[in-house]
ChimeraX commands (.cxc) that place a marker at each C-alpha (Angstrom):
marker #1 position 46.64,105.55,111.79 radius 0.5
marker #1 position 48.18,102.71,112.67 radius 0.5
marker #1 position 49.15,101.43,109.28 radius 0.5
marker #1 position 52.90,102.53,108.11 radius 0.5
marker #1 position 52.68,103.91,104.97 radius 0.5
marker #1 position 56.18,103.54,102.22 radius 0.5
marker #1 position 57.71,104.57,99.45 radius 0.5
marker #1 position 60.32,102.42,97.63 radius 0.5
marker #1 position 63.57,102.92,99.83 radius 0.5
marker #1 position 61.72,103.84,103.17 radius 0.5
marker #1 position 58.94,103.47,105.78 radius 0.5
marker #1 position 57.81,106.93,107.13 radius 0.5
marker #1 position 54.40,108.20,109.71 radius 0.5
marker #1 position 54.46,111.59,109.80 radius 0.5
marker #1 position 51.15,113.30,111.48 radius 0.5
marker #1 position 51.07,116.82,111.86 radius 0.5
marker #1 position 48.84,118.99,114.09 radius 0.5
marker #1 position 47.69,121.61,112.33 radius 0.5
marker #1 position 45.24,124.33,113.49 radius 0.5
marker #1 position 43.95,127.76,111.32 radius 0.5
marker #1 position 42.91,130.49,112.91 radius 0.5
marker #1 position 40.99,133.36,110.86 radius 0.5
marker #1 position 41.98,136.57,111.19 radius 0.5
marker #1 position 41.15,138.37,114.73 radius 0.5
marker #1 position 39.34,135.12,115.50 radius 0.5
marker #1 position 35.90,135.83,113.57 radius 0.5
marker #1 position 33.36,133.41,113.72 radius 0.5
marker #1 position 32.72,132.32,110.32 radius 0.5
marker #1 position 32.91,128.82,110.30 radius 0.5
marker #1 position 29.13,128.49,110.94 radius 0.5
marker #1 position 25.89,127.42,109.04 radius 0.5
marker #1 position 26.02,125.98,105.35 radius 0.5
marker #1 position 30.19,126.86,105.43 radius 0.5
marker #1 position 30.39,124.17,108.39 radius 0.5
marker #1 position 28.66,121.32,106.78 radius 0.5
marker #1 position 30.68,121.30,103.25 radius 0.5
marker #1 position 34.16,122.70,105.45 radius 0.5
marker #1 position 35.13,119.09,105.82 radius 0.5
marker #1 position 35.12,117.77,102.39 radius 0.5
marker #1 position 36.56,120.59,100.88 radius 0.5
marker #1 position 39.59,120.32,102.92 radius 0.5
marker #1 position 39.38,115.94,102.56 radius 0.5
marker #1 position 39.20,117.35,98.93 radius 0.5
marker #1 position 42.40,119.56,99.03 radius 0.5
marker #1 position 44.66,117.11,101.19 radius 0.5
marker #1 position 44.16,114.14,98.74 radius 0.5
marker #1 position 45.81,116.84,95.88 radius 0.5
marker #1 position 48.57,117.01,97.61 radius 0.5
marker #1 position 48.90,112.73,98.22 radius 0.5
marker #1 position 47.77,113.46,102.21 radius 0.5
marker #1 position 45.27,112.24,104.54 radius 0.5
marker #1 position 43.38,113.68,107.07 radius 0.5
marker #1 position 43.58,111.28,109.89 radius 0.5
marker #1 position 41.21,113.55,112.15 radius 0.5
marker #1 position 39.92,116.91,112.27 radius 0.5
marker #1 position 37.67,119.32,114.66 radius 0.5
marker #1 position 35.48,122.63,113.20 radius 0.5
marker #1 position 34.87,125.13,115.74 radius 0.5
marker #1 position 33.55,128.23,115.05 radius 0.5
marker #1 position 36.59,130.01,115.22 radius 0.5
marker #1 position 39.40,127.52,114.64 radius 0.5
marker #1 position 39.41,124.38,113.17 radius 0.5
marker #1 position 42.27,120.98,114.69 radius 0.5
marker #1 position 43.41,118.52,112.02 radius 0.5
marker #1 position 45.68,115.73,112.48 radius 0.5
marker #1 position 46.74,115.26,109.03 radius 0.5
marker #1 position 49.26,112.84,107.50 radius 0.5
marker #1 position 51.34,114.36,104.83 radius 0.5
marker #1 position 54.57,111.89,102.83 radius 0.5
marker #1 position 58.29,112.80,102.82 radius 0.5
marker #1 position 57.97,113.66,99.38 radius 0.5
marker #1 position 56.15,116.73,99.65 radius 0.5
marker #1 position 57.29,119.45,102.14 radius 0.5
marker #1 position 54.71,120.38,104.90 radius 0.5
marker #1 position 54.49,124.39,104.20 radius 0.5
marker #1 position 53.25,123.97,100.89 radius 0.5
marker #1 position 50.68,120.93,101.48 radius 0.5
marker #1 position 49.94,123.23,104.74 radius 0.5
marker #1 position 49.34,126.18,102.44 radius 0.5
marker #1 position 47.61,124.57,99.87 radius 0.5
marker #1 position 44.95,123.54,102.25 radius 0.5
marker #1 position 44.64,126.89,103.38 radius 0.5
marker #1 position 41.51,128.64,102.48 radius 0.5
marker #1 position 42.20,132.59,101.60 radius 0.5
marker #1 position 38.96,133.65,101.86 radius 0.5
marker #1 position 38.04,132.03,105.52 radius 0.5
marker #1 position 40.91,133.18,107.13 radius 0.5
marker #1 position 41.91,136.89,105.50 radius 0.5
marker link #1:1,2 radius 0.2
marker link #1:2,3 radius 0.2
marker link #1:3,4 radius 0.2
marker link #1:4,5 radius 0.2
marker link #1:5,6 radius 0.2
marker link #1:6,7 radius 0.2
marker link #1:7,8 radius 0.2
marker link #1:8,9 radius 0.2
marker link #1:9,10 radius 0.2
marker link #1:10,11 radius 0.2
marker link #1:11,12 radius 0.2
marker link #1:12,13 radius 0.2
marker link #1:13,14 radius 0.2
marker link #1:14,15 radius 0.2
marker link #1:15,16 radius 0.2
marker link #1:16,17 radius 0.2
marker link #1:17,18 radius 0.2
marker link #1:18,19 radius 0.2
marker link #1:19,20 radius 0.2
marker link #1:20,21 radius 0.2
marker link #1:21,22 radius 0.2
marker link #1:22,23 radius 0.2
marker link #1:23,24 radius 0.2
marker link #1:24,25 radius 0.2
marker link #1:25,26 radius 0.2
marker link #1:26,27 radius 0.2
marker link #1:27,28 radius 0.2
marker link #1:28,29 radius 0.2
marker link #1:29,30 radius 0.2
marker link #1:30,31 radius 0.2
marker link #1:31,32 radius 0.2
marker link #1:32,33 radius 0.2
marker link #1:33,34 radius 0.2
marker link #1:34,35 radius 0.2
marker link #1:35,36 radius 0.2
marker link #1:36,37 radius 0.2
marker link #1:37,38 radius 0.2
marker link #1:38,39 radius 0.2
marker link #1:39,40 radius 0.2
marker link #1:40,41 radius 0.2
marker link #1:41,42 radius 0.2
marker link #1:42,43 radius 0.2
marker link #1:43,44 radius 0.2
marker link #1:44,45 radius 0.2
marker link #1:45,46 radius 0.2
marker link #1:46,47 radius 0.2
marker link #1:47,48 radius 0.2
marker link #1:48,49 radius 0.2
marker link #1:49,50 radius 0.2
marker link #1:50,51 radius 0.2
marker link #1:51,52 radius 0.2
marker link #1:52,53 radius 0.2
marker link #1:53,54 radius 0.2
marker link #1:54,55 radius 0.2
marker link #1:55,56 radius 0.2
marker link #1:56,57 radius 0.2
marker link #1:57,58 radius 0.2
marker link #1:58,59 radius 0.2
marker link #1:59,60 radius 0.2
marker link #1:60,61 radius 0.2
marker link #1:61,62 radius 0.2
marker link #1:62,63 radius 0.2
marker link #1:63,64 radius 0.2
marker link #1:64,65 radius 0.2
marker link #1:65,66 radius 0.2
marker link #1:66,67 radius 0.2
marker link #1:67,68 radius 0.2
marker link #1:68,69 radius 0.2
marker link #1:69,70 radius 0.2
marker link #1:70,71 radius 0.2
marker link #1:71,72 radius 0.2
marker link #1:72,73 radius 0.2
marker link #1:73,74 radius 0.2
marker link #1:74,75 radius 0.2
marker link #1:75,76 radius 0.2
marker link #1:76,77 radius 0.2
marker link #1:77,78 radius 0.2
marker link #1:78,79 radius 0.2
marker link #1:79,80 radius 0.2
marker link #1:80,81 radius 0.2
marker link #1:81,82 radius 0.2
marker link #1:82,83 radius 0.2
marker link #1:83,84 radius 0.2
marker link #1:84,85 radius 0.2
marker link #1:85,86 radius 0.2
marker link #1:86,87 radius 0.2
marker link #1:87,88 radius 0.2
view
């Protein structure tokens, strides 16, 4: 987190605190799902050139600190990370 990233013409450090909450705050992040969800989020973030700096999986929500490069829109990366089957 202390490393400043750079592109060809700029240096940047953009970190965003993102919280995912299932519909009606259902407690669906238990058991087998919880074990694999962290690596799924990391893999999805790498597809968009992003990096999850820190994350916490709670029974009814997910907190993560994510570093997103300037060339990607924040809304597109967060929409890509969102796992629709868990949150609808």
